[in-house]
MOPAC internal coordinates of N, CA, C and O (Angstrom, degrees):
PM7 1SCF
backbone

  N    0.0000 0     0.00 0     0.00 0    0    0    0
  C    1.4472 1     0.00 0     0.00 0    1    0    0
  C    1.5314 1   108.19 1     0.00 0    2    1    0
  O    1.2310 1   121.06 1   -54.60 1    3    2    1
  N    1.3251 1   115.58 1   125.40 1    3    2    1
  C    1.4585 1   120.23 1   177.81 1    5    3    2
  C    1.5224 1   109.39 1   -85.17 1    6    5    3
  O    1.2310 1   121.48 1   -44.03 1    7    6    5
  N    1.3125 1   114.76 1   135.97 1    7    6    5
  C    1.4593 1   121.76 1   179.65 1    9    7    6
  C    1.5301 1   108.52 1  -111.79 1   10    9    7
  O    1.2310 1   120.74 1   -43.31 1   11   10    9
  N    1.3217 1   116.18 1   136.69 1   11   10    9
  C    1.4553 1   121.12 1   175.48 1   13   11   10
  C    1.5167 1   108.69 1  -120.26 1   14   13   11
  O    1.2310 1   120.93 1   -19.89 1   15   14   13
  N    1.3035 1   115.82 1   160.11 1   15   14   13
  C    1.4559 1   120.83 1   177.88 1   17   15   14
  C    1.5263 1   108.41 1  -106.16 1   18   17   15
  O    1.2310 1   120.52 1   -70.24 1   19   18   17
  N    1.3084 1   116.61 1   109.76 1   19   18   17
  C    1.4573 1   122.87 1   179.00 1   21   19   18
  C    1.5172 1   108.23 1   -92.50 1   22   21   19
  O    1.2310 1   120.20 1   -41.27 1   23   22   21
  N    1.3261 1   117.23 1   138.73 1   23   22   21
  C    1.4644 1   119.81 1  -175.99 1   25   23   22
  C    1.5292 1   113.73 1   -67.53 1   26   25   23
  O    1.2310 1   119.74 1   156.71 1   27   26   25
  N    1.3284 1   118.09 1   -23.29 1   27   26   25
  C    1.4672 1   120.65 1  -179.97 1   29   27   26
  C    1.5190 1   112.83 1   -94.37 1   30   29   27
  O    1.2310 1   120.39 1   146.47 1   31   30   29
  N    1.3353 1   116.87 1   -33.53 1   31   30   29
  C    1.4562 1   120.61 1  -171.53 1   33   31   30
  C    1.5197 1   114.54 1  -109.67 1   34   33   31
  O    1.2310 1   119.49 1   159.53 1   35   34   33
  N    1.3094 1   118.58 1   -20.47 1   35   34   33
  C    1.4581 1   121.53 1  -174.15 1   37   35   34
  C    1.5135 1   110.12 1    92.94 1   38   37   35
  O    1.2310 1   119.73 1    39.05 1   39   38   37
  N    1.3270 1   118.13 1  -140.95 1   39   38   37
  C    1.4535 1   121.89 1  -177.03 1   41   39   38
  C    1.5330 1   111.22 1   -79.50 1   42   41   39
  O    1.2310 1   121.30 1   -55.26 1   43   42   41
  N    1.3385 1   115.13 1   124.74 1   43   42   41
  C    1.4614 1   122.85 1   178.47 1   45   43   42
  C    1.5212 1   109.21 1  -136.34 1   46   45   43
  O    1.2310 1   120.79 1   -25.73 1   47   46   45
  N    1.3166 1   116.09 1   154.27 1   47   46   45
  C    1.4609 1   119.54 1   169.58 1   49   47   46
  C    1.5315 1   107.21 1   -81.84 1   50   49   47
  O    1.2310 1   120.55 1   -17.87 1   51   50   49
  N    1.3358 1   116.55 1   162.13 1   51   50   49
  C    1.4645 1   119.72 1   178.33 1   53   51   50
  C    1.5273 1   111.20 1   -59.91 1   54   53   51
  O    1.2310 1   120.43 1   137.60 1   55   54   53
  N    1.3212 1   116.79 1   -42.40 1   55   54   53
  C    1.4702 1   120.75 1  -179.94 1   57   55   54
  C    1.5276 1   111.07 1   -64.74 1   58   57   55
  O    1.2310 1   120.72 1   140.86 1   59   58   57
  N    1.3101 1   116.23 1   -39.14 1   59   58   57
  C    1.4685 1   120.88 1   179.49 1   61   59   58
  C    1.5272 1   110.26 1   -64.92 1   62   61   59
  O    1.2310 1   120.48 1   136.05 1   63   62   61
  N    1.3184 1   116.68 1   -43.95 1   63   62   61
  C    1.4680 1   120.34 1   179.78 1   65   63   62
  C    1.5294 1   110.50 1   -63.81 1   66   65   63
  O    1.2310 1   120.23 1   138.78 1   67   66   65
  N    1.3247 1   117.17 1   -41.22 1   67   66   65
  C    1.4633 1   120.72 1   178.64 1   69   67   66
  C    1.5257 1   111.05 1   -63.47 1   70   69   67
  O    1.2310 1   120.21 1   138.30 1   71   70   69
  N    1.3323 1   117.20 1   -41.70 1   71   70   69
  C    1.4626 1   121.13 1   178.13 1   73   71   70
  C    1.5264 1   110.71 1   -64.93 1   74   73   71
  O    1.2310 1   120.22 1   139.75 1   75   74   73
  N    1.3242 1   117.19 1   -40.25 1   75   74   73
  C    1.4597 1   121.28 1   178.58 1   77   75   74
  C    1.5274 1   110.41 1   -61.30 1   78   77   75
  O    1.2310 1   120.41 1   135.05 1   79   78   77
  N    1.3061 1   116.82 1   -44.95 1   79   78   77
  C    1.4636 1   120.03 1  -179.11 1   81   79   78
  C    1.5290 1   111.53 1   -67.91 1   82   81   79
  O    1.2310 1   120.76 1   137.17 1   83   82   81
  N    1.3066 1   116.16 1   -42.83 1   83   82   81
  C    1.4665 1   119.54 1  -177.75 1   85   83   82
  C    1.5242 1   112.32 1   -65.87 1   86   85   83
  O    1.2310 1   120.15 1   142.11 1   87   86   85
  N    1.3282 1   117.33 1   -37.89 1   87   86   85
  C    1.4558 1   121.19 1  -174.08 1   89   87   86
  C    1.5276 1   113.57 1  -106.73 1   90   89   87
  O    1.2310 1   120.70 1  -166.79 1   91   90   89
  N    1.3356 1   116.27 1    13.21 1   91   90   89
  C    1.4590 1   122.60 1   172.16 1   93   91   90
  C    1.5342 1   112.89 1    57.69 1   94   93   91
  O    1.2310 1   120.85 1  -126.55 1   95   94   93
  N    1.3299 1   115.97 1    53.45 1   95   94   93
  C    1.4584 1   121.44 1   177.62 1   97   95   94
  C    1.5274 1   108.76 1   -84.19 1   98   97   95
  O    1.2310 1   120.49 1   -53.38 1   99   98   97
  N    1.3109 1   116.67 1   126.62 1   99   98   97
  C    1.4629 1   121.43 1  -178.82 1  101   99   98
  C    1.5336 1   110.89 1   -86.07 1  102  101   99
  O    1.2310 1   120.36 1   -15.85 1  103  102  101
  N    1.3351 1   116.92 1   164.15 1  103  102  101
  C    1.4673 1   119.41 1   174.78 1  105  103  102
  C    1.5337 1   112.70 1   -58.18 1  106  105  103
  O    1.2310 1   120.18 1   145.16 1  107  106  105
  N    1.3141 1   117.27 1   -34.84 1  107  106  105
  C    1.4743 1   120.33 1   177.62 1  109  107  106
  C    1.5314 1   110.58 1   -66.55 1  110  109  107
  O    1.2310 1   120.59 1   139.92 1  111  110  109
  N    1.3322 1   116.47 1   -40.08 1  111  110  109
  C    1.4717 1   120.28 1   176.06 1  113  111  110
  C    1.5254 1   110.18 1   -62.93 1  114  113  111
  O    1.2310 1   120.62 1   137.92 1  115  114  113
  N    1.3284 1   116.42 1   -42.08 1  115  114  113
  C    1.4668 1   121.15 1   178.18 1  117  115  114
  C    1.5263 1   110.74 1   -59.61 1  118  117  115
  O    1.2310 1   120.54 1   134.73 1  119  118  117
  N    1.3214 1   116.57 1   -45.27 1  119  118  117
  C    1.4750 1   120.16 1   178.81 1  121  119  118
  C    1.5243 1   111.04 1   -59.01 1  122  121  119
  O    1.2310 1   120.56 1   138.96 1  123  122  121
  N    1.3073 1   116.53 1   -41.04 1  123  122  121
  C    1.4720 1   120.97 1   178.48 1  125  123  122
  C    1.5292 1   110.86 1   -64.57 1  126  125  123
  O    1.2310 1   120.25 1   136.34 1  127  126  125
  N    1.3266 1   117.13 1   -43.66 1  127  126  125
  C    1.4629 1   121.50 1   178.64 1  129  127  126
  C    1.5270 1   111.26 1   -62.63 1  130  129  127
  O    1.2310 1   120.48 1   139.90 1  131  130  129
  N    1.3199 1   116.69 1   -40.10 1  131  130  129
  C    1.4674 1   120.99 1   178.79 1  133  131  130
  C    1.5277 1   110.29 1   -65.86 1  134  133  131
  O    1.2310 1   120.09 1   141.37 1  135  134  133
  N    1.3181 1   117.43 1   -38.63 1  135  134  133
  C    1.4712 1   120.07 1   177.23 1  137  135  134
  C    1.5230 1   111.50 1   -62.72 1  138  137  135
  O    1.2310 1   120.36 1   142.30 1  139  138  137
  N    1.3221 1   116.92 1   -37.70 1  139  138  137
  C    1.4552 1   121.43 1  -176.91 1  141  139  138
  C    1.5284 1   111.83 1   -78.88 1  142  141  139
  O    1.2310 1   120.05 1   133.00 1  143  142  141
  N    1.3423 1   117.52 1   -47.00 1  143  142  141
  C    1.4686 1   121.25 1  -170.57 1  145  143  142
  C    1.5279 1   114.87 1  -106.85 1  146  145  143
  O    1.2310 1   119.54 1   167.93 1  147  146  145
  N    1.3091 1   118.49 1   -12.07 1  147  146  145
  C    1.4610 1   120.92 1  -178.74 1  149  147  146
  C    1.5232 1   111.61 1    97.03 1  150  149  147
  O    1.2310 1   120.70 1   -29.28 1  151  150  149
  N    1.3102 1   116.27 1   150.72 1  151  150  149
  C    1.4655 1   120.89 1  -173.30 1  153  151  150
  C    1.5194 1   113.92 1   -73.55 1  154  153  151
  O    1.2310 1   119.61 1   159.37 1  155  154  153
  N    1.3191 1   118.34 1   -20.63 1  155  154  153
  C    1.4648 1   120.28 1  -177.22 1  157  155  154
  C    1.5250 1   113.05 1  -105.91 1  158  157  155
  O    1.2310 1   120.08 1  -168.71 1  159  158  157
  N    1.3045 1   117.45 1    11.29 1  159  158  157
  C    1.4610 1   121.66 1  -179.66 1  161  159  158
  C    1.5344 1   109.50 1   -98.30 1  162  161  159
  O    1.2310 1   120.83 1  -120.39 1  163  162  161
  N    1.3317 1   116.02 1    59.61 1  163  162  161
  C    1.4635 1   122.28 1  -173.84 1  165  163  162
  C    1.5271 1   112.81 1   -61.45 1  166  165  163
  O    1.2310 1   120.31 1   136.70 1  167  166  165
  N    1.3194 1   117.00 1   -43.30 1  167  166  165
  C    1.4697 1   120.18 1  -177.65 1  169  167  166
  C    1.5269 1   111.37 1   -63.99 1  170  169  167
  O    1.2310 1   120.09 1   137.62 1  171  170  169
  N    1.3179 1   117.44 1   -42.38 1  171  170  169
  C    1.4713 1   121.51 1   179.81 1  173  171  170
  C    1.5260 1   111.00 1   -65.84 1  174  173  171
  O    1.2310 1   120.32 1   137.17 1  175  174  173
  N    1.3255 1   116.98 1   -42.83 1  175  174  173
  C    1.4680 1   120.79 1   179.52 1  177  175  174
  C    1.5269 1   109.87 1   -63.45 1  178  177  175
  O    1.2310 1   120.13 1   136.71 1  179  178  177
  N    1.3229 1   117.35 1   -43.29 1  179  178  177
  C    1.4701 1   121.22 1   178.53 1  181  179  178
  C    1.5231 1   110.68 1   -60.39 1  182  181  179
  O    1.2310 1   120.50 1   136.08 1  183  182  181
  N    1.3167 1   116.66 1   -43.92 1  183  182  181
  C    1.4595 1   121.36 1   179.28 1  185  183  182
  C    1.5290 1   111.13 1   -62.54 1  186  185  183
  O    1.2310 1   120.14 1   135.93 1  187  186  185
  N    1.3143 1   117.34 1   -44.07 1  187  186  185
  C    1.4707 1   121.72 1   179.90 1  189  187  186
  C    1.5280 1   110.49 1   -62.92 1  190  189  187
  O    1.2310 1   120.01 1   136.80 1  191  190  189
  N    1.3269 1   117.58 1   -43.20 1  191  190  189
  C    1.4642 1   121.17 1   179.50 1  193  191  190
  C    1.5239 1   110.24 1   -60.98 1  194  193  191
  O    1.2310 1   120.27 1   132.82 1  195  194  193
  N    1.3354 1   117.09 1   -47.18 1  195  194  193
  C    1.4676 1   120.76 1  -178.87 1  197  195  194
  C    1.5264 1   112.01 1   -64.89 1  198  197  195
  O    1.2310 1   120.03 1   136.28 1  199  198  197
  N    1.3308 1   117.54 1   -43.72 1  199  198  197
  C    1.4660 1   120.81 1   179.98 1  201  199  198
  C    1.5206 1   111.24 1   -65.97 1  202  201  199
  O    1.2310 1   120.39 1   136.61 1  203  202  201
  N    1.3122 1   116.87 1   -43.39 1  203  202  201
  C    1.4589 1   121.86 1  -179.73 1  205  203  202
  C    1.5234 1   110.43 1   -63.46 1  206  205  203
  O    1.2310 1   120.17 1   136.22 1  207  206  205
  N    1.3237 1   117.27 1   -43.78 1  207  206  205
  C    1.4604 1   121.02 1  -179.75 1  209  207  206
  C    1.5248 1   111.16 1   -66.16 1  210  209  207
  O    1.2310 1   120.09 1   141.11 1  211  210  209
  N    1.3197 1   117.43 1   -38.89 1  211  210  209
  C    1.4707 1   120.83 1   178.88 1  213  211  210
  C    1.5220 1   111.12 1   -63.26 1  214  213  211
  O    1.2310 1   120.41 1   144.32 1  215  214  213
  N    1.3080 1   116.83 1   -35.68 1  215  214  213
  C    1.4623 1   121.27 1  -179.27 1  217  215  214
  C    1.5273 1   112.53 1   -79.25 1  218  217  215
  O    1.2310 1   120.23 1   167.17 1  219  218  217
  N    1.3397 1   117.17 1   -12.83 1  219  218  217
  C    1.4653 1   121.08 1  -175.63 1  221  219  218
  C    1.5228 1   112.82 1  -122.32 1  222  221  219
  O    1.2310 1   120.32 1  -145.01 1  223  222  221
  N    1.2982 1   117.00 1    34.99 1  223  222  221
  C    1.4570 1   120.77 1   175.23 1  225  223  222
  C    1.5123 1   114.70 1    68.67 1  226  225  223
  O    1.2310 1   119.65 1  -151.05 1  227  226  225
  N    1.3197 1   118.28 1    28.95 1  227  226  225
  C    1.4540 1   122.07 1   177.04 1  229  227  226
  C    1.5105 1   115.61 1    92.47 1  230  229  227
  O    1.2310 1   119.94 1   173.64 1  231  230  229
  N    1.3213 1   117.72 1    -6.36 1  231  230  229
  C    1.4649 1   120.48 1   179.24 1  233  231  230
  C    1.5190 1   110.39 1  -107.61 1  234  233  231
  O    1.2310 1   121.12 1   -46.68 1  235  234  233
  N    1.3133 1   115.46 1   133.32 1  235  234  233
  C    1.4571 1   121.04 1   177.88 1  237  235  234
  C    1.5199 1   109.22 1   -78.87 1  238  237  235
  O    1.2310 1   120.71 1   -45.46 1  239  238  237
  N    1.3363 1   116.25 1   134.54 1  239  238  237
  C    1.4686 1   121.59 1   177.92 1  241  239  238
  C    1.5217 1   107.76 1  -133.35 1  242  241  239
  O    1.2310 1   120.93 1   -76.49 1  243  242  241
  N    1.3305 1   115.83 1   103.51 1  243  242  241
  C    1.4602 1   121.28 1  -173.22 1  245  243  242
  C    1.5256 1   111.93 1   -62.55 1  246  245  243
  O    1.2310 1   119.18 1   148.65 1  247  246  245
  N    1.2848 1   119.16 1   -31.35 1  247  246  245
  C    1.4644 1   120.61 1  -177.29 1  249  247  246
  C    1.5248 1   112.12 1   -68.84 1  250  249  247
  O    1.2310 1   119.71 1   165.25 1  251  250  249
  N    1.3244 1   118.17 1   -14.75 1  251  250  249
  C    1.4669 1   120.94 1   178.70 1  253  251  250
  C    1.5234 1   113.86 1   -84.35 1  254  253  251
  O    1.2310 1   119.00 1   171.28 1  255  254  253
  N    1.3357 1   119.52 1    -8.72 1  255  254  253
  C    1.4619 1   120.00 1  -176.35 1  257  255  254
  C    1.5102 1   112.99 1   -87.06 1  258  257  255
  O    1.2310 1   119.30 1   172.71 1  259  258  257
  N    1.2806 1   118.93 1    -7.29 1  259  258  257
  C    1.4683 1   120.49 1   179.56 1  261  259  258
  C    1.4912 1   111.59 1   -88.00 1  262  261  259
  O    1.2310 1   120.10 1   180.00 1  263  262  261

């Protein structure tokens, strides 16, 4: 898995960054996801973002994952 350093989010995988852009994940949402799943669990965070967005009409809503 290739990791990139994004100026807003820090270290992300390419798939994670693509999911963030597609589903409009904010830096605050990212911070919440990191608190819940850990900073190095890129695959799990990407999966959660995609599943959450699919269930909510394409928009990610962090408050729905709890």
